[in-house]
C-alpha positions in Angstrom: 6.1 33.0 6.7 2.6 32.3 5.3 2.4 28.6 4.5 -1.1 29.0 3.0 0.0 31.6 0.5 0.3 30.9 -3.2 3.9 32.2 -3.1 6.4 29.4 -2.7 8.2 29.4 0.7 11.6 30.0 -0.9 10.4 33.2 -2.5 8.9 34.4 0.7 12.2 33.8 2.5 14.0 35.6 -0.3 11.7 38.5 -0.1 12.3 38.8 3.6 16.0 38.7 3.2 15.8 41.3 0.4 13.8 43.6 2.8 16.5 43.2 5.4 19.2 44.2 2.9 17.1 47.2 1.6 16.4 48.6 5.1 20.0 48.1 6.3 19.4 45.2 8.8 21.8 43.2 6.6 24.6 45.6 5.6 27.0 45.4 2.7 29.7 42.9 3.4 27.7 41.2 6.2 27.3 37.5 6.3 23.8 36.0 5.9 22.7 33.7 8.6 23.9 30.1 8.0 21.7 27.6 6.2 21.1 25.8 9.5 20.0 29.0 11.2 17.6 29.9 8.4 16.2 26.3 8.4 15.5 26.5 12.1 14.1 30.0 12.0 11.7 29.4 9.1 11.1 25.7 9.8 12.0 24.6 6.2 14.2 22.1 4.5 17.8 22.9 3.4 16.8 22.9 -0.3 14.2 25.7 0.4 16.9 27.8 2.0 19.3 27.2 -0.8 16.6 28.2 -3.4 16.1 31.4 -1.4 19.7 32.4 -1.4 20.1 31.4 -5.0 17.3 33.9 -5.8 19.4 36.6 -4.0 22.5 35.5 -5.9 20.5 35.6 -9.2 19.5 39.2 -8.5 23.2 40.1 -7.7 22.4 41.0 -4.1 24.7 38.5 -2.4 27.9 36.6 -3.2 28.9 33.1 -2.1 32.5 32.6 -0.8 33.6 29.0 -0.8 34.0 27.7 2.8 32.9 31.0 4.3 29.3 31.5 3.5 27.0 34.0 1.7 27.6 37.7 2.0 25.7 40.8 1.1 27.3 42.3 -1.9 29.6 45.3 -1.0 29.8 48.3 -3.3 32.6 48.2 -5.9 35.9 49.3 -4.3 36.4 51.5 -7.4 34.3 54.7 -7.4 31.9 54.7 -10.3 33.6 56.1 -13.4 31.4 58.8 -14.8 31.8 58.4 -18.6 30.6 61.7 -20.2 30.1 60.7 -23.8 29.7 64.3 -25.0 33.2 65.3 -24.0 35.5 62.3 -23.7 36.2 62.1 -27.5 36.7 65.9 -27.9 39.6 66.8 -30.2 41.1 68.9 -27.4 42.0 65.7 -25.5 43.7 64.2 -28.6 45.6 67.4 -29.2 46.8 67.2 -25.6 48.0 63.7 -26.2 45.3 62.1 -24.1 43.1 59.1 -25.1 39.6 59.1 -23.8 40.2 56.9 -20.7 43.1 59.1 -19.6 40.8 62.2 -20.0 38.2 60.5 -17.9 40.7 59.6 -15.2 42.0 63.2 -14.9 38.5 64.5 -14.2 37.7 61.9 -11.6 41.0 61.4 -9.9 41.6 57.7 -10.3 44.8 56.1 -11.5 44.3 54.7 -15.0 46.2 51.8 -16.6 45.8 49.5 -19.6 47.1 46.0 -19.8 46.6 42.7 -21.7 47.1 44.6 -25.0 47.1 42.5 -28.1 47.3 43.6 -31.7 46.6 41.3 -34.6 45.2 41.0 -38.1 42.1 38.8 -38.7 38.8 38.6 -40.4 36.2 40.7 -38.6 33.1 39.0 -37.1 30.1 39.5 -39.6 28.3 42.1 -37.5 31.6 44.2 -37.2 32.3 43.8 -40.9 28.9 45.1 -41.7 29.4 48.1 -39.5 32.8 48.7 -40.9 31.4 48.4 -44.5 34.0 45.9 -45.5 33.6 42.6 -47.2 33.1 39.6 -44.9 36.5 38.1 -45.8 38.4 41.4 -45.6 41.3 41.5 -43.1 41.2 44.2 -40.4 43.4 45.2 -37.6 42.2 44.2 -34.2 43.3 45.8 -30.9 42.3 44.1 -27.6 43.0 45.7 -24.2 41.8 45.8 -20.6 41.3 49.1 -18.7 41.9 49.4 -15.0 41.1 52.1 -12.4 43.3 52.2 -9.3 44.6 48.7 -10.4 41.1 47.2 -10.6 39.9 45.9 -14.0 36.7 47.7 -15.1 36.5 47.4 -18.8 37.5 45.3 -21.9 37.6 46.7 -25.3 38.3 45.4 -28.8 38.8 47.9 -31.7 38.5 46.9 -35.4 40.2 49.2 -37.9 40.3 48.7 -41.7 43.8 47.5 -42.5 44.4 50.2 -45.1 43.9 52.9 -42.5 46.1 51.2 -39.9 49.0 50.3 -42.2 52.1 52.3 -41.6 50.9 53.8 -38.3 51.3 53.1 -34.6 47.9 51.6 -34.6 49.8 48.4 -35.3 52.0 48.9 -32.3 51.2 47.9 -28.7 51.5 51.6 -27.8 49.5 53.6 -30.3 51.2 56.9 -29.2 49.8 60.1 -27.7 46.1 60.5 -28.1 45.5 56.9 -29.0 44.3 55.4 -32.3 42.0 58.3 -33.0 44.9 60.7 -33.1 46.7 58.3 -35.5 43.6 58.1 -37.8 43.4 61.9 -37.9 47.0 62.1 -38.8 46.2 60.0 -41.8 43.7 62.6 -42.9 40.6 61.0 -41.4 39.3 63.8 -39.3 36.7 62.4 -36.9 33.2 63.8 -37.2 30.8 61.7 -35.1 30.3 58.5 -33.1 27.3 56.3 -32.6 27.0 54.0 -29.5 24.7 51.2 -28.9 24.4 50.3 -25.2 23.0 47.1 -23.8 23.2 45.1 -20.6 23.6 41.4 -20.0 25.2 38.8 -17.8 28.9 38.2 -18.5 30.4 35.1 -20.1 33.1 33.1 -18.3 36.0 35.0 -19.9 34.5 38.4 -18.9 34.0 37.2 -15.3 37.6 36.1 -15.1 39.1 39.1 -16.9 37.1 41.7 -14.9 37.1 39.8 -11.6 33.4 40.0 -11.4 31.5 38.6 -8.4 28.8 36.1 -9.1 25.6 37.7 -10.4 27.3 40.8 -11.6 26.0 42.2 -14.9 28.0 44.0 -17.6 27.2 46.9 -19.9 28.1 46.5 -23.6 28.8 49.4 -25.8 29.3 49.1 -29.6 30.9 52.3 -30.8 31.2 53.3 -34.5 33.5 56.2 -35.5 32.9 58.2 -38.6 35.1 60.7 -40.4 34.0 63.9 -42.1 33.4 62.1 -45.4 31.0 59.7 -43.6 33.5 56.7 -43.8 33.6 54.3 -40.9 37.1 54.3 -39.5 36.7 52.1 -36.4 34.3 49.9 -34.6 34.9 49.2 -30.9 33.2 46.4 -28.9 33.3 47.3 -25.2 32.4 45.3 -22.1 32.1 47.3 -18.8 31.7 46.1 -15.3 28.2 47.7 -14.7 28.9 48.5 -11.0 32.0 50.5 -12.0 30.3 52.9 -14.4 27.8 55.8 -14.7 27.2 56.5 -18.4 26.3 60.2 -18.9 24.8 61.5 -22.2 24.3 65.2 -22.8 22.1 66.1 -25.8 19.9 69.0 -26.9 16.1 69.0 -26.7 14.8 69.6 -30.2 
C-alpha cells in the first residue's frame, strides 16, 4: 500500500481485494480474510478495513453474513432467465394457453411458479393513471404476484387494468385462466397490437429485498410495460421488478 498516495488507504485496500476477486485468487463463495488479518497485513486501523469491505459491499462484490464474516458473492443459483421480448408475448403462446413466464420456462428448462397473488380494486398511482389514460381518481383492477424459477423468487409484478375491461372476466380471479390476462383481454375483443417497455436499474427497497431474497448490494431491473390493442387503446400497464442477477433481457429489432 502506498501511504504517500492521494488515494485513501481504504480505497487502495478495496482495489487490491477487487483485483483478487477479478483474477480468481478470491473465488465466489470464499470468505475474505478477517478484519484482524487485514489490519495486520496492511498495518491499518479497524475502521479503514471496514471502509474497504463496505466499498466492496456497495459494489455488490461481497456479502456479509452475521457471525460468519464477509464472502465473495456467489453466482445466482438460478440460471439467468433469458427474456426474449420479441417472442414472449406472441399470440401463439396465448393460443396454446401459456402466459409469457410459462413460455420462457419451457424454452430454458426451469420450473416456473407464481405465488403471493393478490387481486384488488384501487386508484392507480398518478404515473400509471397517466399511462392508462384514465382519470386520476378512476378505480382500476390491480394484480400483484411474485414469480419463481426452480423455487427461487426472481421477479415481482403489478398489473393495472381498467375496471371496465376486467369486469366479468377471470382477470378478477386469483387464477386468470389459460394464457393469462392477455388472453382474457383478447376474448373481450381487445386484440393486442403492441407493447412498449421502459427498462431502468436501481437498488431495491426493503420490501423488494425481502420478497426477492436479495443479498446486500444486489441491484434490480425495473420494467414498465404498456400494452396497446389494435385501436391504440391502452389495456394494461405492468410495473415489474426483477432480480438483476437472474435475468438477461434480449431485444430483437430490425436495422432501419
